Each structure stands twice: as C-alpha cells, then as structure tokens.
C-alpha positions as CSV (number, residue, x, y, z in Angstrom):
1,X,-0.2,-0.2,0.3
2,X,1.3,3.2,-0.7
3,X,0.9,6.3,1.9
4,X,1.4,10.4,2.1
5,X,2.1,12.0,4.9
6,X,1.0,15.6,5.1
7,X,3.4,17.4,7.4
8,X,6.9,16.0,7.7
9,X,7.8,16.9,11.4
10,X,8.5,15.1,14.1
11,X,5.2,13.0,14.1
12,X,5.6,12.6,10.2
13,X,9.3,11.1,10.3
14,X,8.3,9.1,12.7
15,X,5.4,7.4,11.2
16,X,7.6,7.1,7.6
17,X,9.9,5.0,10.0
18,X,6.8,2.7,11.5
19,X,5.3,2.3,8.1
20,X,6.6,-0.6,6.9
21,X,5.3,-2.7,9.7
22,X,2.2,-2.4,8.9
23,X,2.5,-2.9,4.7
24,X,3.1,0.6,3.8
25,X,5.3,2.3,1.6
26,X,6.1,6.1,1.9
27,X,5.2,7.7,-1.9
28,X,4.7,11.1,-1.0
29,X,6.2,13.5,2.0
30,X,4.5,16.8,2.2
31,X,6.5,19.8,4.3
32,X,6.4,23.2,4.7
33,X,8.8,23.5,1.7
34,X,7.1,21.5,-0.8
35,X,3.6,22.8,0.1
36,X,3.6,26.4,0.7
37,X,0.4,26.9,-0.7
38,X,-0.9,23.9,-0.6
39,X,1.3,23.5,-3.8
40,X,1.7,19.8,-3.1
41,X,-1.8,19.3,-3.5
42,X,-2.2,17.6,-6.8
43,X,-3.8,15.0,-8.2
44,X,-0.2,14.1,-10.1
45,X,1.3,13.8,-6.7
46,X,-1.4,11.7,-4.8
47,X,-2.0,9.4,-8.1
48,X,-1.9,5.4,-6.2
49,X,-2.0,6.8,-2.6
50,X,-3.7,4.5,-0.5
51,X,-4.0,6.8,2.6
52,X,-2.4,9.2,3.8
53,X,-1.6,10.7,7.4
54,X,-1.9,14.3,8.4
55,X,0.3,15.9,11.1
56,X,0.6,19.4,10.0
57,X,-1.0,22.6,12.3
58,X,-4.0,24.1,12.8
59,X,-3.4,26.7,10.8
60,X,-3.2,24.4,7.4
61,X,-5.1,21.2,8.0
62,X,-8.9,22.0,7.4
63,X,-7.7,22.8,3.9
64,X,-5.2,19.8,4.1
65,X,-8.4,17.8,4.7
66,X,-10.7,19.5,2.2
67,X,-7.9,19.5,-0.6
68,X,-7.5,15.2,-0.1
69,X,-11.1,15.3,0.2
70,X,-11.5,16.7,-3.2
71,X,-8.8,14.5,-4.3
72,X,-10.6,11.2,-3.2
73,X,-7.7,10.6,-0.5
74,X,-8.7,8.4,2.1
75,X,-7.0,9.7,5.5
76,X,-6.4,9.7,8.9
77,X,-5.8,13.3,10.9
78,X,-4.0,13.7,14.0
79,X,-3.8,17.3,14.2
80,X,-5.4,19.1,17.2
81,X,-6.4,22.6,17.7
82,X,-9.3,22.6,15.1
83,X,-12.5,21.2,17.3
84,X,-14.7,24.5,16.2
85,X,-14.2,23.0,12.6
86,X,-14.7,19.7,13.3
87,X,-18.9,19.7,12.3
88,X,-18.1,21.3,8.6
89,X,-15.2,18.4,7.9
90,X,-17.2,15.5,9.2
91,X,-20.3,17.0,6.6
92,X,-17.0,17.8,4.0
93,X,-15.9,13.8,4.3
94,X,-19.6,12.6,4.0
95,X,-20.5,14.5,1.1
96,X,-16.7,13.5,-0.7
97,X,-17.3,9.5,-0.3
98,X,-14.2,9.4,1.2
99,X,-12.7,7.9,4.4
100,X,-11.6,9.5,7.5
101,X,-10.3,8.3,10.7
102,X,-9.8,11.3,13.0
103,X,-8.4,11.9,16.7
104,X,-7.3,14.3,19.1
105,X,-5.0,11.1,20.2
106,X,-4.4,8.1,18.5
107,X,-2.8,6.2,21.8
108,X,-4.1,3.0,22.8
109,X,-3.5,3.9,26.2
110,X,-4.4,7.4,25.9
111,X,-8.3,6.1,24.5
112,X,-8.4,3.2,27.5
113,X,-7.6,6.5,29.9
114,X,-10.6,7.7,28.1
115,X,-13.0,5.5,29.3
116,X,-11.7,5.0,33.0
117,X,-12.7,9.4,32.8
118,X,-15.9,8.4,31.0
119,X,-16.8,6.3,33.7
120,X,-15.4,7.9,36.9
121,X,-17.8,11.1,35.8
122,X,-20.8,9.2,35.2
123,X,-20.3,7.3,38.8
124,X,-19.8,10.9,40.3
125,X,-22.0,12.9,38.4
126,X,-24.5,13.1,41.4
127,X,-22.2,13.3,44.2
128,X,-22.1,17.0,44.4
129,X,-19.3,17.3,47.2
130,X,-16.9,16.8,44.5
131,X,-15.3,18.8,42.4
132,X,-13.0,18.1,39.5
133,X,-9.9,19.5,37.5
134,X,-8.4,18.4,33.8
135,X,-4.6,19.4,33.6
136,X,-1.9,18.4,31.3
137,X,1.6,19.2,29.9
138,X,3.5,19.3,26.7
139,X,6.9,19.8,25.1
140,X,7.2,23.6,24.4
141,X,7.1,23.5,20.9
142,X,3.2,22.1,21.0
143,X,1.4,24.9,19.4
144,X,-2.6,24.5,20.9
145,X,-3.3,24.6,24.6
146,X,-5.1,23.2,26.0
147,X,-4.8,20.0,23.9
148,X,-6.9,18.3,22.1
149,X,-7.0,15.3,24.2
150,X,-7.5,16.9,27.3
151,X,-10.6,19.0,25.3
152,X,-11.8,15.7,24.6
153,X,-11.4,14.3,27.9
154,X,-13.5,17.1,28.7
155,X,-15.9,16.6,26.3
156,X,-16.4,13.2,27.6
157,X,-16.8,13.9,31.4
158,X,-19.9,16.1,30.5
159,X,-21.5,13.8,28.1
160,X,-21.2,11.2,31.1
161,X,-23.7,13.8,33.0
162,X,-20.8,15.9,35.0
163,X,-22.4,18.9,34.7
164,X,-20.5,21.1,37.4
165,X,-17.4,23.2,36.6
166,X,-14.4,21.3,35.6
167,X,-11.2,23.9,36.2
168,X,-8.9,22.9,33.3
169,X,-5.2,24.2,32.9
170,X,-2.4,23.4,31.0
171,X,1.4,23.7,30.9
172,X,4.1,23.8,28.1
173,X,7.7,23.2,29.0
174,X,10.8,21.3,28.0
175,X,10.9,18.0,25.8
176,X,7.5,16.6,27.9
177,X,5.8,13.8,25.4
178,X,2.4,14.5,26.9
179,X,0.4,13.8,30.3
180,X,-2.7,14.2,31.4
181,X,-4.9,14.4,34.8
182,X,-8.2,13.8,35.6
183,X,-9.3,14.6,39.1
184,X,-12.1,14.9,41.6
185,X,-12.0,16.0,44.6
186,X,-14.2,15.9,48.5
187,X,-13.5,17.0,51.5
188,X,-13.3,13.6,52.7
189,X,-10.6,12.1,50.1
190,X,-9.1,12.8,46.5
191,X,-9.1,10.6,43.0
192,X,-6.6,11.0,41.0
193,X,-6.4,9.3,37.0
194,X,-3.3,10.4,35.1
195,X,-2.0,9.3,31.8
196,X,1.8,9.9,30.9
197,X,3.3,8.9,27.3
198,X,6.8,7.7,27.7
199,X,7.4,8.7,23.9
200,X,5.2,9.9,20.8
201,X,5.8,6.0,19.6
202,X,2.4,5.4,20.7
203,X,0.5,8.2,19.1
204,X,2.5,7.5,15.0
205,X,1.7,3.6,15.7
206,X,-2.1,4.2,16.1
207,X,-1.9,6.7,13.4
208,X,-0.6,4.4,11.3
209,X,-3.0,1.4,12.3
210,X,-5.5,3.4,11.5
211,X,-4.4,4.4,7.9
212,X,-4.3,0.9,7.3
213,X,-8.2,0.6,8.2
214,X,-9.2,2.9,6.7
215,X,-8.2,1.8,3.2
216,X,-10.7,1.2,0.7
217,X,-13.5,3.1,3.9
218,X,-15.8,5.5,3.2
219,X,-17.2,7.9,5.9
220,X,-16.2,9.6,9.1
221,X,-14.8,7.7,11.9
222,X,-12.7,8.4,15.6
223,X,-9.9,6.3,16.1
224,X,-11.8,5.1,19.5
225,X,-14.5,3.4,16.9
226,X,-11.8,0.9,16.2
227,X,-10.1,0.6,18.9
228,X,-13.2,-0.7,20.5
229,X,-14.8,-2.3,17.8
230,X,-17.8,-0.3,16.7
231,X,-17.4,-0.2,13.3
232,X,-15.6,-3.2,10.7
C-alpha cells in the first residue's frame, strides 16, 4: 500500500519509520517547503496513494483535509487545535465519499484512559461534594493549549453527566511528550486518574494502524471506534 505523509515534522518522520510494519511504502512527503500555499496538493502527487496521514498545524489542517477530500484520498488526521471546524469537516467527508479517521490522540492507552475517565465522571455525576479538574503538560513547541486530548476528555466527562464546573489548566515546558490528569476532590478524599506518555511512538503507531484500517472505506470515524470495535 502507498502512504502519503502530510506534515513531515517529528510525528511525520516517526510515521515514516513505522509505516513498513503495517504494509505501507511512503510515496509522498509534504512539508512547509514543498507544500507552501498547498502547491503539493495535486492529483499527480497523490496518484496511487491508498491513504494519507496528516500531522500538520492548526492553521493548515482544515485546508489540507478539504484538498485531499477533493482528490478522493482517504486519510487519518492527528493534528489538533481545530475542534471548532469539526462539524464542517465531518459534513465534507460524508459528502465527498472518502474515508477519514480523526482523533486528538492515537495512543491506545489514551483511548483506554478516556473510557476510565468517562466511567468516573458518570459515577460521580450526582455526588455534588466532588469538584473536578483537568490538567495537561506537553513540550514547549506544542502549538495548542489546552491540548485536543484534554478538551476531548472534558467533553467525555460532560457527556457522561458531570454537569458541574471542571477547572482546566495546561503547561508547556521542555521536551515532555505528554501527561493528562483528571481529578475529583471532596472534603473527604481525592481521586486522581493520570496517563503519561513516554514517547510519541504510541501516537504514531495508532495513526499508521488507523491508516491501514481506513483503506477502501468511506465515512467519518474516530480512532476510538476502531479501538473498541464499534465499526468494522
């Protein structure tokens, strides 16, 4: 299978290293130099591509998705910082007839962590003495704060019925690959749930796994749908 990498930074380079493990040969790599003003988004460049993995920037991700959808390219999108355009992208993907898998975090562990957070929020939804917080830290070069993962976790908590305020905060420092923490506190005790990434490899492996899965499919999916077997 042929794979295109859109956004050839640290994540893109790691995806390239792991691609052969999932049956892919990388046939196209687009970055800020050869895709300035979307010059690399051509039918010729994407000819024969089975799937694309997009790890670019919040400023360019939606336009990249629009152009790949117009070229009938199935894709995996791991860029964060564009949740306000999610409904637009979902409608575009459905109308274009392509397949897309999106997630703020392609780590298997984070997706399991999200389920644990969901259950804790559901169990504590009616325990009014418990307040909640959400916190994350990432490396100093991460462009969005709070992270897309933290925003997704907060959304999961609210959908689980936790309607009280959730105090959210973020830090950016050094080379930290990412820690997310959800906590519930009362006068009697504290419950803390935490996920810490050791490297970016888990995210890259999940993204390439999703790319292999989305080949030949149509529709808009989240990575959690694949992890928990909601779709085939």
